[in-house]
C-alpha positions in Angstrom: -206.4 70.1 110.5 -205.3 73.6 109.3 -203.5 76.0 111.6 -201.2 78.0 109.3 -198.0 77.0 111.1 -195.8 79.7 109.7 -192.7 78.0 111.3 -189.3 77.2 109.8 -188.9 73.5 110.2 -185.7 71.5 109.6 -186.3 67.8 109.0 -183.4 65.3 108.8 -184.0 62.1 106.9 -186.4 63.9 104.7 -185.8 62.0 101.5 -188.3 59.2 102.4 -190.6 57.7 105.0 -191.5 59.7 108.1 -189.3 62.6 107.1 -190.8 63.0 103.7 -194.4 62.6 104.9 -193.8 65.2 107.6 -192.3 67.7 105.2 -195.3 67.4 102.9 -197.8 67.7 105.7 -196.2 70.7 107.5 -195.5 72.5 104.2 -199.2 72.1 103.3 -200.0 73.9 106.5 -197.8 76.9 105.9 -194.4 75.8 107.4 -191.2 76.6 105.5 -189.3 73.4 105.1 -185.6 72.7 105.2 -185.3 69.2 103.9 -182.1 67.5 104.9 -180.8 64.1 103.7 -178.0 62.5 101.7 -180.1 61.6 98.7 -180.2 65.0 96.9 -182.2 63.9 93.9 -185.1 62.8 96.2 -184.9 66.0 98.1 -185.0 68.0 94.9 -188.2 66.2 93.9 -189.7 66.8 97.3 -189.0 70.5 97.1 -190.4 70.6 93.6 -193.6 69.0 94.8 -194.0 71.3 97.7 -193.4 74.4 95.7 -195.7 73.1 93.0 -198.4 73.0 95.7 -197.7 76.5 96.7 -195.4 75.8 99.7 -191.9 76.9 100.5 -189.0 74.5 100.9 -185.3 74.1 100.3 -183.1 71.0 100.0 -179.8 70.5 101.8 -177.6 67.5 101.0 -176.1 66.6 104.4 -175.1 63.8 106.7 -176.3 63.8 110.3 -173.1 62.2 111.4 -171.3 65.4 110.5 -171.6 68.2 113.0 -170.4 70.6 110.3 -173.1 69.5 107.9 -175.8 70.0 110.6 -174.4 73.4 111.5 -174.5 74.4 107.8 -178.2 73.2 107.7 -179.1 75.3 110.7 -177.4 78.4 109.5 -178.9 78.0 106.0 -182.4 77.7 107.5 -181.9 80.9 109.5 -180.4 82.8 106.6 -183.0 81.7 104.1 -186.2 82.0 106.2 -185.2 84.3 109.1 -185.5 81.9 112.0 -185.3 78.2 113.0 -188.4 77.2 114.9 -188.5 73.4 114.8 -185.7 70.8 114.3 -187.0 67.3 113.6 -184.3 64.7 114.3 -185.8 61.9 112.2 -182.8 60.3 110.4 -182.2 56.8 111.6 -181.0 53.3 110.7 -181.9 49.8 111.9 -179.5 47.0 110.9 -180.7 44.5 113.5 -178.7 41.5 114.6 -178.1 39.4 117.7 -175.4 40.9 119.9 -173.5 37.6 119.7 -172.9 38.1 116.0 -170.5 41.0 116.8 -171.5 43.1 113.8 -169.5 46.0 115.2 -169.6 48.1 112.0 -173.4 48.1 112.2 -173.4 48.9 115.9 -171.1 51.9 115.2 -173.4 53.0 112.3 -176.5 52.9 114.6 -174.7 54.9 117.3 -173.4 57.4 114.8 -176.7 58.0 113.1 -179.3 57.4 115.8 -177.5 59.0 118.8 -174.7 61.2 117.5 -176.9 62.4 114.7 -179.5 63.7 117.2 -176.7 65.3 119.2 -175.3 67.0 116.1 -178.7 68.4 115.3 -179.2 69.7 118.8 -175.7 71.2 118.8 -176.4 73.0 115.5 -179.9 74.3 116.3 -179.8 75.0 120.0 -177.6 78.2 119.8 -180.0 79.8 117.3 -183.1 78.8 119.3 -181.6 80.2 122.5 -180.6 83.4 120.8 -184.2 83.9 119.5 -185.7 82.8 122.8 -187.8 79.9 121.4 -187.6 76.7 119.5 -188.6 73.0 119.5 -186.9 69.7 119.0 -188.9 66.7 117.8 -186.9 63.6 118.2 -188.0 60.4 116.6 -187.4 57.4 118.8 -189.3 54.1 118.6 -191.3 51.6 120.6 -187.9 50.0 120.7 -187.0 52.9 123.0 -189.6 51.6 125.5 -189.1 47.8 125.1 -186.2 45.6 124.3 -186.5 42.9 121.6 -184.4 39.9 120.9 -182.1 40.6 118.0 -182.5 44.4 118.5 -180.5 45.1 121.6 -178.2 47.7 120.1 -180.9 49.4 118.1 -183.1 49.5 121.3 -180.2 51.0 123.2 -179.9 53.8 120.7 -183.6 54.6 120.9 -183.6 54.5 124.7 -180.8 57.0 124.4 -182.9 59.3 122.2 -185.7 59.3 124.9 -183.1 60.1 127.6 -181.7 62.9 125.6 -185.1 64.3 124.9 -186.0 64.4 128.5 -182.7 65.9 129.5 -182.9 68.7 126.9 -186.4 69.5 128.0 -185.4 69.7 131.7 -182.5 72.0 130.9 -184.4 74.3 128.6 -186.1 76.5 131.3 -189.2 76.5 129.1 -187.8 78.3 126.1 -187.2 75.2 124.0 -189.9 72.6 123.8 -189.0 69.0 123.3 -191.2 66.2 121.9 -190.2 62.6 121.7 -192.2 60.5 119.1 -192.0 56.7 119.4 -193.4 55.0 116.2 -194.4 51.4 116.1 -194.7 49.4 112.9 -194.5 52.0 110.1 -194.1 51.4 106.4 -190.6 52.8 105.8 -187.3 51.7 104.3 -185.8 50.8 107.8 -186.1 47.0 107.3 -183.9 47.3 104.2 -180.9 48.0 106.4 -181.1 44.5 108.0 -178.5 42.1 106.6 -179.4 39.0 108.7 -182.0 37.2 106.6 -184.1 35.6 109.3 -184.4 38.9 111.2 -185.2 40.8 108.1 -188.0 38.4 107.2 -189.3 38.5 110.8 -189.5 42.3 110.7 -191.2 42.3 107.3 -194.0 40.2 108.8 -195.1 43.4 110.5 -195.9 44.7 107.0 -199.4 43.4 107.2 -200.3 45.5 110.2 -197.9 48.5 109.5 -199.4 51.9 109.1 -198.4 54.7 106.8 -195.7 57.3 107.7 -198.5 59.9 107.5 -199.6 58.8 110.9 -196.3 59.9 112.5 -196.4 63.1 110.4 -199.8 63.9 111.9 -198.5 63.3 115.4 -195.6 65.7 114.7 -198.0 68.3 113.3 -200.0 68.1 116.5 -197.0 68.6 118.7 -195.6 71.6 116.8 -199.0 73.3 116.4 -199.5 73.7 120.1 -199.3 77.2 121.7 -195.9 78.2 123.0 -196.8 77.4 126.6 -197.8 73.8 125.8 -195.1 71.1 125.4 -196.2 67.7 124.2 -193.3 65.7 125.6 -194.0 62.0 124.7 -196.1 60.2 122.1 -196.3 56.5 121.1 -198.0 56.0 117.8 -198.4 52.4 116.5 -200.9 50.3 114.6 -204.1 49.3 116.5 -203.2 45.7 116.0 -199.6 45.9 117.3 -199.4 44.2 120.7 -195.8 45.2 121.5 
């Protein structure tokens, strides 16, 4: 699908997985990409690849848990490309464990990245979008934001929160800012690498056989951002055909 997006798109967690796939796909369709993540070397390679294919992109080393970092990313996007049209809140972590294990540091990590990271992105981008009279947030939640799984209670809580934030921001936008919540199912990414509990990590990796590529989510995001300004795709669940939950 080719639409010549011609939009300035900031993508957090762009150094791998869904973020990287989305950056490549949207850049190939004319978007100017601001790739944000902590792993600068990976971002630099991504930008090199996009530019080598004739696209436009810049890399910003930043941490979503820092409001100042997100503000800097938003301001750099506006200064470099002239606007900030789409902000993709994609960065996330998934160190699953049963609640009874009291892995509090991991809980705090998930809350900081999965919830506060989204809020930091919104706080950074929304003033620019409101000033220009348009914009769109794409928030990456999960099927775990629709269903609760054993061993994943805190992670599920963070993803339910992302869905709630998405809907609240949409309702408050008065139509000027579009909001799309994307809920991936089993996708081939690095998320399972965050899991320190061996039995849970192995259980999650069993989904590898049915998992689909991150490109599937990138295509969903492309669909949402390519719609006319009066169309807001609010909610999408994208999972493997064989995934039953």
